[in-house]
N, C-alpha and C positions, 0 to 999 in steps of 0.2 A: 665643652661639656666636662661635668663632672663625673667621672668614673664611678660605679654604685657595685660594689663587692655582692656577688649574689650570697646569698646564703640556704645551705641545706640542715636538713635536720638530723639527727641521729637516726633514723629511719632511713638515710639518702634520699627522700622524696623530695617534688617540690611543693610547697602549700602558698599555691597563687588564687587570690580570691577575685572575682568580676562582678561586675551590675553590668546588667544590658540594654541597653537604650533602645527603643520601638521594638519594642522585644517581640511583641506580633503573640502569636499561637505560640512562641518557645523553640523555633526549630534552630537557632542558635545555641540558646542556653542547653538545650539534651544536646545537639550536637558538642559544644565547649564542655560539659559534665561529661559527656562518653569519652572526650580525649584526657582527662586527666584534670580539670579545671573547672575549681567549686566557682559557680554563678550563686549568690547571697539575695539578688533581687531583679526585676525585669519590670520594664518600667515603659508603658504607653498610655495614651489615650484614652485608647478603645477597649471599654468594659467588656466588649465580646469573649476580649483575652482573656480573661480573668479563669476563665472553667479548665477549659485547655491547657494554659500554661501553670498553673498551680497542681492540677490533678497528675503532671505530670512530668514534674520537677521538685525538685525541693528545694522551691526559690520561692521568695515570695511576690505579689504580683503588686505592682502600686498605678495605681490609675492618675496619671498626672499627665500635663503638658510639657513635653521635653523641652520649648520655647522658652517655658517661663520657671522650669526647672534652677535650682538655685544648688553653687556646689557644695556646700553646707549639709544640702538633702542627701547627699550618697555617700560622704565622707566617714559616717559610719558603720556604713556596710563594711567597709575594710579593716574593721578593728580586728586584731589576732592575726591577720594575714603576714606572712613573710612579703609576698608580691603580691602587685596589686593590678590590675586591668580593667579598663574601658572597653567597655564593646558595643554594636551597634548597627544598625543598617538604617537611613533615616531614610525615609517612603522617595521615591524612584518616580513618581508619576509626571513629575515636568520633561522625562525623559522617553514616557512612554510612545510608541508606537499607535497606539491606542488613543494616545490624548493629542499629540501633535497637529493634525489638523484641526481639533477643534480647542486649541489650548484657551484656556483661561483663567481669569484672578483666581481660582480656588488652587490651581495646580503651578500657579508662578508664585503663588503666595507660600507655597512649601519650602522655597529655597533657604528661606530662614533656618529649617531645620536642619539640613544640613550644617550649616553656619554654629549653631546650636551645640554639636558634639564638638565640635572644634574649640569649640568657647567654654565648656564645661573640662577637656583634655588640657586645654590651656591652665584652666583655674584651678584643679585637682591633684596634677601634675602625678597621674599614674606610675609606675613602672613600667605600666605595659599598655596598647594600646592597637586593637583593631577594628577595623571596618570593612562594609562588603558592600557593593552597588554596582551601578548597570555601567557597562563600558563608556559609553558617553559621558561619565563623569568626568574623563579622565581629558578631555576639551573646553572644558568651561572652566571661568575663571575663578569658582567656589571652590574647585579641586586645589588651584594654586592656594588661597587665602585659609583651606585646610592645612596643605602642609606647611605654611606660616605658621601658624599655633601650635605646629610641634616642633619648633625651635629646640631645642636642646636632646633630640632622639635622633637616634638612627633611624631611618624609615627606609624602607622596602613596598613598593608596590607593580602588581605584573595583574596583567587582564587574561582570567585563567579560564583555558574551554574546560568545563566543569566534568565534562565526560572522562577525561584524564586521571582524574582523582576520583572513578570508581561510581561517579555520581550518572544513573541511568539517562542526560538528557545531553544533548547539545545545547549547552547553557554557558553563557561567558559574561563572564561575573570579573569586576575590580575587585581585588583584594588588599588591602591596606595592613603591613604589620610596620609595627612601631615600640623602640624600645629605649629606655635610659638605661640601660645597663651594657651596654656598647653596641658593636654591630655583628659580630663575632655566630654567624650561623643562623642570620636574619633571614628568612624568606620558607617559604611551603616548603617540605621535604621530601612528600608523598605522591607518587605519580603509581596509575595503575598501567600496565603494561597489557591489558586488557579492557576493552569498553565493555562495561554492565548493557543487559539490555531489556528491553520491554519484558520480551518471554519470562529473564531468570527473575525479573520485578515483580511482577503482576501475573505471570502464567498459573500459578495456581489457587487462585481466587476465584470461586465458582461464578458457573455462568448465571448474568442475569438479562431482563430483556430490557429497553429502551423504557420510562418512567415507570418501574421496579426498583424495589425496597427489597433488599436480601435480610430475610426474617433472623438469621445473625448476625448480621451485625448492620445495624441503622445508616451509616455512613456510605456502605456500599450499595447507594442507590444512584443512578443513570436518569436525565433530561429524558423527558419525552420527547420522541422525533413526529411530526405531521407524514401521513402520507406521502407526500413528493419528497421526503427527506431520507422517508424511511423507504423507499424505492431508490435514490440516490445512495445509500451506505451501501445498499444490498451488490448496486451495481459496481462498487468499487472494489479496488486490490489494494491488500497491504502495501506500501510505499508509492501510491496511485497516485494520478490526479483527477480532476475530475473531466479532462478530457477524456475519460476511460469511456464516460459514459456515452450513453446513446442522447441523438440531438434532442430527444423529448424533453430530457431530463435534465439540459441543461440550461441555466441561468442567461436572460435577455443579461446583462454584464457581463457575462462569462464571454460574450460573443463581441464585445467591445475591446479595442485595444487596449483599453487600462485594467483589463479584467482579464490579459494571458499573461501581466505580472503577479499576479496571486495564484500559482498553480497550487497549493497547499490548502486553500480553504476546502474544508469539505470532503480533505484526505484522511486516509486508515491511518496508524502508526504499522509501522514493522517489526515485527516481532521479534527478529534478531540485530536491532539497532537501539541504538539510544531515541528518545523517543524527543520530539521538538519540548522548547523553552515551555516549561508548566509556567503558564500566566492566569489570569486573575479570570479569564474567561473559558480556561481547559475543559467545562465541563457542557461546552457549547458543542456542536456537531460544525456547525458554518463558521467557527471562529479560528478555525487552523486545522493542524494534522491532527485533532484530536478524536478520531473514531478509533473502536477500539480495531485490534490487529482482524480480528474471528468474527464478533458477536455482532451485530446488525445496529449498536448502538456509541453512541459517546462515550466516552469511558467516566467512572464512577468517580464521586469524591473519593472513593478509598484509593481507589486505582488512582490517581492523581495525589494523594498523600501518600504513597508508596513511592511512584517517580521524584517525590520531595524527597525520597530518603527518609520518612517518619518510620517508625515500625507497624506493622501490621495490627499492632493493639494501643497505637499510641491514641486516648481518648478527646475528643475533640466537643463533645457537650453529655449532658448526665442522660442516663440509660432513660429512654423512654422521652426524654425533653425534645420537644418542638423548636427546629433551628429554619432558619430563610435558607432556603437551599442555592440561592444567588450570591449573598452575604459568606454564608460555609466556603463558595467557590474561591472566594476573593482573598479570605485568609490564609486558605491553603497556599494560592497562589501566589501571596506575595510572603512567603515564608520565604528563610531562609532554609537553603538543603541542609538537612541535619547535616551530610556527612563531611560538607563542605565545614561546618563549626570545629568537628572530631579532626579535619587535619590540620584545620588550624589552631588548635589547642594542643595537637602532640608538636605538631612545629614552634611556638612559641615554649614548651615547656624544653623541649630539645635546645633549643638559643638559651634558655636559661643555663640547663646545666653546660652547655658550650662555654658559656661565659665566666662560669663558677670555676672551671678547670684548667683556664689558660694563665702561665705564671704572667708576673709581673713584665712588661715591656713587650708583650706578642702583639698582635695585630688587634686582639678585642679589648686592651687599650685604648688604642687611640683615637683619634677623634672620628666621627662616623661621617658617611657622607651620602647621598639621597641620591640612589641611583634610578634611573627610570629606563622598567625595563618592561618590551611590551612581547 
């Protein structure tokens, strides 16, 4: 591998420009920017992502199918950069626990999207690459193909428990970092000594009822509940299960042997612990432990976004605009947690500085390895 000597400008800062593939509503872009990397463009096929992406980020949204994207459509965005970054999170529906039982051609057809990321990285040869995805990706051949497309890069990857990074979720994600600069200090550098909790994250929001929209924030809205589910959540305790309910509230499926393996459905979150993984179905009380810890309702869309570490004022739709509740929940659930992007950015910038501070003949100048870390 050719050693590339890192550059620092007169202010001793790192000028990294990046492009975010599969950018969605901008969680990764916002986090990378907050961590010190300038993201200049985000690319996604979903036009509904344009408003939240551009309203909250100093970057251009490009509506495009990444599978059809050509390298020369990306490279102009790297002009005047000292270092270039290609970032992204390809859709992970083929691995989704919601889709496994009914996996179909639509989901399987998304495998090329994972390969497209590697194809573009191989063709463009940015200085830095980062990708995050579901942990199951590590055991699929497509991940090995992605690593093969990064020949010539030092690579590091790990399945990360997000709660150790200050993200208020028990969410595991595979994080990949790759660099053409060398391998010195390549990896995530920040871990939190204390888990962020549901209370710390959403405890300050005003109360609302099921089916209500708060007048001061249109995203602070909760789905309606049937009389039966309203009785169920009132009978639920934080961190408990449906087994705490009286018999008349339990569903028939709960009494079956197969139902016993799903104790978290219809559950309330615990105030003083991280939330469960925020999914595309997180606004539904019956879809997991998505009940509010105290109020008789599922979490609101705003609460879901804040548990994804979006700031409380992140704008997902223009004021007064109508949006589909389910679709907005999907966009929020699919997002990369902002805090994860921030940690990735700080880690990559520390890596560039570490490479630039190494004298000739040190480890930073040696051929990289590709450690498999878990």
